[in-house]
C-alpha positions in Angstrom: 115.7 157.6 111.8 112.6 159.4 110.3 112.5 156.9 107.5 112.4 153.9 109.9 109.6 155.6 111.8 107.7 156.2 108.6 108.1 152.6 107.4 107.0 151.3 110.8 103.9 153.5 110.7 103.2 152.3 107.1 103.7 148.7 108.1 101.2 148.9 111.0 98.7 150.8 108.9 98.8 148.1 106.2 98.7 145.3 108.8 95.6 146.8 110.4 93.9 147.2 107.1 94.6 143.6 106.2 93.4 142.4 109.6 90.1 144.3 109.2 89.4 142.9 105.7 90.1 139.4 106.9 87.7 139.6 109.9 85.3 136.6 109.7 81.7 137.3 109.2 79.2 135.9 111.7 77.1 132.9 110.7 74.1 135.1 110.6 75.8 137.6 108.2 76.9 134.7 106.0 73.3 133.3 105.9 71.9 136.6 105.0 74.5 137.2 102.3 73.7 134.0 100.4 70.0 133.5 101.3 68.5 135.0 98.1 70.9 133.0 95.9 70.3 129.6 97.7 66.5 130.0 98.1 66.3 130.4 94.3 67.5 126.9 93.8 64.9 124.2 92.8 63.4 122.5 95.9 64.9 124.8 98.5 62.1 125.8 100.9 64.0 127.0 104.0 67.3 128.3 105.2 68.4 128.6 108.8 71.1 128.1 111.4 71.2 125.1 113.6 73.3 122.4 115.2 74.7 119.4 113.4 77.0 116.9 115.1 77.6 119.5 117.8 78.6 122.2 115.2 76.7 125.4 114.4 75.9 125.1 110.7 73.8 126.7 107.9 70.8 124.4 107.3 69.1 124.2 103.9 65.6 122.6 103.9 64.5 120.8 100.7 61.0 119.8 99.8 62.1 116.3 98.7 64.9 114.7 96.8 66.7 117.1 94.4 70.0 115.5 93.4 71.0 118.4 91.1 70.2 120.9 93.8 72.1 118.9 96.4 75.1 118.8 94.2 74.9 122.5 93.6 74.8 123.4 97.3 78.2 124.4 98.7 79.8 122.3 101.4 80.7 125.5 103.3 80.1 129.2 103.0 82.8 131.6 104.3 84.1 128.8 106.6 80.7 127.7 107.9 79.5 124.2 107.1 76.3 123.8 105.0 74.0 120.9 105.7 70.8 120.0 103.7 67.9 118.0 104.8 64.5 116.9 103.4 62.0 118.9 105.4 59.1 118.3 103.0 56.8 121.1 101.7 56.4 124.0 104.0 52.9 125.6 104.0 51.8 128.8 105.7 48.7 128.5 107.9 
């Protein structure tokens, strides 16, 4: 009987650990995690969160046409869709 109790306790401990490691990150956390890497790509001038076709997405702003960069951008990050758009050059005032 003690062995069954021990195995049940072990099972629940492992299950809870797996559930905690599989918790989905928020879109803000995902954006922050990949921001440095994506902003380093040629032509990328902005990165944000917005709506696209009714879905909350990670938006990548490009300063023009950059076919190689567009191909290098992931379609999704951690389950969140990534959408690029030509925003033009961004200048600080």
